N, C-alpha and C positions, 0 to 999 in steps of 0.2 A: 438630190442631197447633197451635204457638202459633209468633208471629213470632220471626225472628231478633233481636236487640239492636237497636238506630238505630244503632249505627257501621257497620252492613251498609247498603250503596245499595237504599234500597225498592224498586227496578226487578228488581235480581239475587234480593232476597229472594225478591219474588214471582215471579219464572218458575226459580225454584229450587222454592218451596214449586208451582208449577202443575204440575212437571214429574214429583213425588211423587207428588201427586195422581193423575196419569196411571200413574205406575206401580202406583200403588196398587191403584186402579181395574182397569188389565190385571192383575194380578199376584191381584187377587183371583180374575177371570174364569178366567184361564190355570190358576193352580192346581187347579182344582176340574175341570179338562180336563187331564191331563197324562197319557201318553202311555208308552208301553211305553219308545220312545227317551229322552225325559226320564229316566224311572228306569234306561235303560243308561247315559244320558251320567254321572249322577250318579253310578254305578258307578265309570264311565271315567274321569274323575276323582282317585276315590282311586288309582286304580292308576296313572296317570301319574304323581302325585304322590308317590305312596307304595309301594315296593316291598317287600312281605312284613310289612307291617302298621308299617316302618320312619316314625317321626315327623320324622324329618327333612325341612325341603325342598329340593323337586327329587333325588331318589332316584331316578329312571330317568334314562337320557340326554338324553331330550330336555326333561324337565323341567327339568335342570339347565342344557341348554342355556338356554332360554327363561328363566330367573333369571338366568345370565350377560347376555343379550342384553337384561334390561328391571330389571337395578339396577345400582347400582354399591358402593361400599363402607360405605354410611348412608344409614338409615333415613330414608324423605321425608320424616316424623311429626318425628320428634321430633329428626334429626341426629346422632345416635349410630351411630358406626362398628358394622359389622355384627363377632360374636364369637363363642365359642362358647358365650358363657353368654345372651346377646342373639341368636342365628343366623337366618336368615332364614327367611321365615313366606310362603308365597304365600295370598293372602287372598281374598276375594270383597267388593267393595265393596257390590255387591247381596248378603245374605248369601243361601248357596244353599237354606238350610233353608224360606225364603220364595218364591226365584226358582229352583226346580230345573233349569228347562227353560235357566236361563242358566249352569249349572257351566262349560261350557267353551268361554263364550264371553269369548276373551283380552279383551276391552272392560273386561271384569268383575275384569279379576285383577290387583292388584298384589305387588310385594315388596316387607312390611313388619319390622320384628325382630317378633320373640316380644313383648316386654312391650305395646308399642303394640297387634297384635294382640290379644293376650288384654285389653286393656282394653277393645277395640274390639267386641271382643265378636259377637253377632248383630244389632249398633244396624242400621237403617236407617242410610244416608247421611244423609239428612236430619237426621235424630236425630246422627247424629254427627257433622257441620256444627254444628250447635247444643252440641254437648257440647265441640269442644274450642276453638271460640268464646270460649265459657263459662269452662271449665278452663284454657286453654292460647290462649289470643287473641294471642302469639307462632304460632302452629303456625297460625291460621289458613289465614294465605295460601295455606302449602303444602299443606295440607289442600283449601282451595277450587280450586287448580291442578290438583289430582289429579280434581275429581269425575266421575262417569263420565256430560257433555253427551251423548255419541253417541248411546250406551247407552241412555241415556232417550230422546232423540229419536227409536230406531229403535223406540220402542215404541208409540210412535203410528202405523205400519205395521198 
């Protein structure tokens, strides 16, 4: 991993890097020991989010309620107002392809607009922070504020 640009405080950069090195270490070890429950939770997330294959965010009543409770009218990344064109999506901060056992961990979820979700893709959070800082420096403070620090710290346990 490369370092963040120099305008990010060194201690913050080192802390973030250490957390994601830990996440990678735990992730690689844990990924090779996935359980049946991990796969069940992975599928449950799809059902929770999508009913009958509908691609709209929050189609079960429970997920709709969660989206309302955990978002407002604007995307926390770009600031654009949610609309039909750039509607809300439920995204995993740590990609569920890499961390399937965190599929239903609500500390790993956030609501962002479709274009931002598409652009973030399967980036690891560390990569995403660096990408945002380099490409959209004005958005970096908002992305940094939503860093999944507690989730990452919990991986130490």
